[in-house]
C-alpha positions in Angstrom: -77.9 -52.7 1.3 -79.4 -49.8 2.6 -83.0 -49.1 2.9 -84.6 -47.9 -0.2 -84.6 -44.1 -0.6 -87.8 -41.9 -0.6 -86.1 -40.1 -3.7 -87.8 -40.9 -7.0 -85.7 -42.0 -9.9 -86.7 -43.6 -13.1 -84.5 -44.6 -16.2 -84.9 -44.3 -19.9 -83.6 -47.2 -22.0 -84.2 -45.2 -25.3 -84.2 -47.5 -28.2 -82.5 -50.2 -26.0 -85.1 -53.3 -25.9 -83.6 -55.3 -22.9 -86.1 -56.8 -20.3 -83.3 -57.6 -17.8 -82.1 -54.4 -17.7 -85.7 -53.4 -16.9 -86.2 -56.1 -14.2 -82.8 -55.0 -12.7 -84.0 -51.4 -12.3 -87.3 -52.7 -10.4 -84.9 -55.0 -8.3 -83.1 -51.7 -7.4 -86.2 -49.2 -6.7 -86.6 -47.5 -9.7 -90.0 -46.1 -9.8 -90.3 -45.9 -13.6 -88.7 -47.3 -17.2 -89.3 -45.3 -20.1 -88.9 -46.4 -23.8 -88.3 -44.0 -26.7 -89.6 -44.6 -30.4 -88.2 -42.3 -32.8 -87.8 -44.4 -36.2 -86.8 -47.8 -34.2 -89.1 -50.4 -32.6 -92.4 -49.2 -31.1 -92.3 -47.9 -27.7 -95.8 -49.5 -26.8 -94.5 -52.9 -28.2 -91.4 -52.5 -26.0 -93.6 -51.7 -22.6 -95.6 -54.4 -23.4 -92.9 -57.0 -23.3 -91.5 -55.5 -20.4 -94.7 -55.4 -18.3 -94.7 -59.3 -18.8 -91.1 -59.6 -17.2 -91.8 -56.9 -14.3 -94.3 -56.5 -11.5 -94.2 -53.0 -10.1 -92.1 -50.8 -12.0 -94.4 -48.1 -13.9 -93.8 -47.7 -17.8 -93.7 -45.0 -19.5 -93.5 -43.9 -23.4 -90.5 -41.4 -23.7 -91.8 -40.2 -26.1 -95.0 -40.7 -29.0 -95.4 -38.2 -31.0 -98.9 -36.7 -31.5 -98.5 -36.8 -35.6 -98.3 -40.6 -36.4 -101.2 -41.8 -34.5 -104.5 -40.4 -34.1 -105.8 -39.7 -30.2 -108.1 -42.9 -30.4 -105.0 -44.9 -31.3 -103.0 -43.4 -28.4 -105.9 -44.0 -26.3 -106.2 -47.8 -27.5 -102.4 -48.4 -27.0 -102.3 -46.4 -23.5 -105.1 -48.4 -22.2 -103.8 -51.7 -23.4 -100.6 -51.5 -22.0 -102.0 -50.0 -18.7 -104.4 -53.5 -18.8 -101.4 -55.6 -19.2 -99.4 -54.1 -16.8 -102.1 -53.8 -14.0 -102.2 -50.0 -14.1 -98.6 -49.0 -14.5 -98.5 -47.2 -17.7 -97.9 -43.5 -18.3 -98.1 -41.6 -21.6 -95.5 -39.4 -22.6 -96.1 -37.2 -25.6 -94.1 -35.0 -27.6 -94.4 -32.9 -30.8 -91.2 -34.5 -32.3 -89.4 -32.4 -34.7 -89.3 -32.5 -38.3 -86.7 -35.0 -38.7 -89.0 -37.8 -37.2 -92.5 -36.5 -38.5 -91.7 -35.1 -42.0 -88.4 -37.4 -42.7 -89.8 -40.7 -41.5 -93.7 -40.4 -41.3 -94.1 -37.9 -44.3 -96.4 -36.1 -42.8 -96.5 -32.0 -42.4 -94.8 -30.7 -39.4 -97.7 -28.1 -39.1 -99.3 -26.3 -36.0 -97.4 -28.8 -33.5 -98.7 -26.9 -30.1 -102.5 -26.7 -31.5 -102.0 -30.4 -32.1 -100.7 -31.5 -28.7 -103.3 -29.4 -26.9 -106.3 -31.1 -28.9 -104.5 -34.6 -28.7 -104.3 -34.2 -24.6 -108.1 -33.2 -24.2 -109.1 -36.2 -26.9 -107.1 -38.5 -25.0 -108.5 -37.8 -21.6 -112.1 -38.1 -23.1 -111.3 -41.4 -24.7 -110.1 -42.7 -21.4 -113.1 -41.2 -19.4 -115.6 -42.7 -22.2 -117.0 -39.6 -22.7 -120.0 -40.4 -25.5 -120.4 -36.8 -26.9 -119.1 -35.8 -30.5 -116.1 -33.5 -30.5 -115.3 -31.2 -33.2 -111.9 -30.5 -33.3 -109.1 -28.8 -35.8 -107.5 -32.0 -36.3 -109.8 -35.0 -35.3 -113.6 -34.8 -34.8 -114.8 -38.3 -33.8 -118.4 -38.8 -33.5 -118.0 -40.3 -30.1 -114.9 -40.7 -27.7 -116.8 -43.7 -25.7 -115.7 -47.0 -28.0 -115.1 -49.1 -25.3 -117.6 -51.5 -26.9 -115.2 -55.1 -25.9 -112.9 -53.5 -23.3 -113.1 -51.1 -20.2 -110.0 -49.3 -19.5 -108.8 -50.3 -15.9 -108.3 -46.8 -15.3 -110.2 -43.3 -16.6 -107.2 -41.2 -16.2 -103.7 -42.2 -17.0 -100.7 -39.7 -16.4 -99.9 -37.5 -19.4 -96.3 -36.2 -19.6 -95.3 -33.3 -22.0 -91.8 -33.4 -23.5 -91.4 -29.8 -23.9 -88.5 -27.4 -24.8 -90.0 -24.1 -25.8 -91.5 -21.4 -23.6 -94.8 -21.8 -25.3 -95.0 -25.9 -25.0 -93.7 -25.6 -21.5 -96.8 -23.2 -20.5 -99.1 -25.7 -22.5 -97.7 -28.2 -20.4 -98.5 -26.3 -17.4 -102.3 -25.9 -18.6 -102.8 -29.5 -19.6 -100.5 -32.3 -18.7 -99.8 -34.1 -15.3 -96.1 -34.3 -16.1 -93.1 -32.0 -17.9 -90.6 -34.3 -19.5 -87.9 -32.1 -21.0 -84.6 -34.1 -22.6 -81.1 -32.3 -22.6 -82.6 -29.5 -21.2 -79.9 -26.8 -19.9 -79.8 -26.6 -15.8 -78.6 -22.9 -16.6 -82.2 -22.2 -18.1 -84.4 -24.4 -15.4 -85.5 -21.4 -13.2 -87.0 -19.5 -16.4 -88.5 -23.1 -17.5 -90.0 -23.7 -14.1 -91.6 -19.9 -14.1 -93.2 -20.8 -17.6 -94.5 -24.1 -16.2 -95.9 -21.9 -13.7 -97.8 -19.2 -15.9 -99.4 -22.3 -17.6 -100.7 -23.7 -14.5 -102.2 -20.4 -13.3 -104.1 -19.9 -16.6 -105.9 -23.4 -15.9 -106.1 -22.6 -12.3 -103.9 -25.5 -11.0 -101.1 -25.6 -8.7 -97.8 -25.8 -10.1 -96.8 -28.5 -7.6 -99.2 -31.0 -8.8 -97.3 -31.0 -12.0 -94.4 -33.8 -12.1 -91.1 -32.1 -13.3 -89.8 -35.3 -14.7 -86.6 -34.8 -16.7 -84.4 -36.8 -18.8 -80.7 -36.8 -17.6 -77.9 -37.5 -19.9 -75.8 -39.8 -17.6 -72.4 -41.1 -18.4 -70.4 -42.9 -15.8 -66.9 -44.9 -15.8 -64.0 -44.9 -13.2 -61.8 -42.9 -15.9 -64.0 -39.7 -16.1 -62.3 -38.8 -19.6 -64.0 -41.8 -20.9 -67.3 -40.9 -19.1 -66.9 -37.3 -20.6 -66.4 -38.4 -24.1 -69.5 -40.7 -24.2 -71.7 -37.7 -23.0 -70.0 -35.1 -25.4 -70.8 -37.5 -28.3 -74.2 -37.9 -27.1 -74.8 -33.9 -26.9 -72.8 -33.2 -30.3 -75.2 -36.2 -31.8 -78.2 -34.3 -30.9 -76.6 -30.8 -32.1 -75.7 -31.8 -35.5 -78.1 -34.4 -36.3 -81.3 -32.6 -35.1 -81.0 -29.0 -35.9 -83.5 -26.2 -34.8 -84.8 -28.4 -31.9 -82.2 -29.3 -28.9 -79.9 -26.3 -29.9 -82.3 -23.8 -29.3 -82.5 -24.0 -25.6 -78.5 -24.5 -25.2 -78.2 -21.3 -27.2 -80.8 -19.0 -25.1 -79.1 -20.6 -22.1 -75.8 -18.7 -23.0 -74.1 -21.2 -25.4 -74.9 -19.9 -28.9 -71.5 -19.7 -29.8 -70.6 -23.3 -29.0 -73.8 -24.6 -30.3 -72.9 -22.6 -33.4 -69.5 -24.1 -33.5 -70.2 -27.8 -32.8 -73.0 -27.5 -35.8 -70.5 -25.7 -38.1 -67.9 -28.5 -37.4 -66.9 -30.6 -40.3 -66.8 -33.9 -38.3 -67.8 -35.1 -35.1 -64.1 -35.1 -33.8 -63.8 -31.7 -34.8 -67.1 -31.1 -33.2 -66.0 -32.3 -29.8 -63.5 -30.0 -29.5 -65.9 -27.2 -29.0 -67.7 -28.9 -26.0 -66.3 -27.2 -23.0 -66.9 -28.6 -19.7 -68.8 -25.6 -18.7 -71.4 -26.6 -21.7 -71.2 -30.4 -21.1 -72.1 -29.8 -17.5 -75.1 -28.0 -18.1 -76.5 -30.5 -20.3 -75.3 -33.8 -18.5 -74.0 -35.8 -15.9 -70.6 -37.3 -16.1 -67.5 -38.9 -14.3 -66.9 -41.5 -11.7 -69.7 -43.0 -10.2 -69.1 -40.8 -6.7 -69.2 -37.7 -8.8 -72.1 -38.5 -10.9 -74.2 -39.3 -7.9 -73.3 -35.9 -6.4 -74.3 -33.9 -9.5 -77.3 -35.7 -9.6 -78.6 -34.6 -6.3 -77.8 -30.9 -7.3 -80.3 -31.7 -10.4 -83.0 -32.5 -7.9 -82.4 -29.5 -5.9 -82.4 -27.4 -9.1 -86.3 -28.7 -9.4 -86.4 -31.8 -10.8 -89.0 -34.4 -8.9 -88.2 -37.1 -10.8 -84.4 -37.5 -12.9 -84.9 -40.0 -15.5 -81.2 -41.2 -15.8 -79.9 -42.5 -19.5 -76.9 -44.1 -20.8 -75.5 -41.7 -23.9 -77.0 -43.1 -27.4 -73.4 -44.7 -28.1 -73.0 -46.6 -24.6 -73.0 -50.6 -24.8 -74.9 -53.1 -22.7 -72.3 -52.8 -20.0 -72.1 -49.1 -19.7 -76.1 -48.9 -19.6 -76.4 -51.5 -16.5 -73.4 -49.3 -15.1 -75.8 -46.1 -15.2 -78.9 -48.2 -13.6 -76.4 -49.6 -10.9 -74.8 -46.0 -10.0 -78.3 -44.1 -9.5 -80.1 -47.0 -7.8 -82.3 -45.9 -5.2 -81.4 -48.8 -3.1 -77.6 -48.1 -3.6 -75.5 -48.7 -0.8 
């Protein structure tokens, strides 16, 4: 076994709740493990469970939305996880999309960026124990120092924003500690980093202090065709089932015709026929283990500080473990 790499790598288990995989990631030197939520198990609940089975790997929500919990509830959850994990919590936030906010939670998907702005500010106040009242557009607590029976171990927990649109990326540069995009086309990455820089400059911040931590769709198999299909099925699912969200960055990156063809297809099988290698390459890493490690290195060179690898949605447990082992920082 070679010595651990100095390159940072994270892993997203999305809706999978398997502490043994998180333990394996920790053993192999991954910096962080992230848990999604959507309409499944609570991200915080899974991370609390993982904290019991691990000791060093950082634990991030990836993501929880800013509609279904108040800032106070998010602060409570994050601070509790941080205490139970000895300071390993990361709070990954997102505005989500109407399918989750309206379709599942039954809340209006209104003014998402203004809400994100206010939530980040309030979260920082709660964690720092600021006693003064706050008069906000969405929440107006009388005080944000509510820790009567519990003192959070850290007054600051890293906050990442899962932004996709330009305005939201600029907001990330202004207020967040990290940027956490998902299915973001590499062909548009330079422009996105410019937007991040603009936001940072507005707040007098150094853009290099903002952690660029991107979810990287990774499909690995000794048969590259198998890996390609897994990755393509994942992309098709996101473009067809979450309209008006993941499709926009891909269309703006020059793939508007392919995006439209995928969305207009009558079936998944037909949609897959419209996913070219060039289109898939800008959204995913797929192929044999050696091929995918080379492609992940190119993503780092594009400006991603912390690639967070994730198996495709349809991947089984063995395929998810293959991803974890392939991109392990201690890979020999």
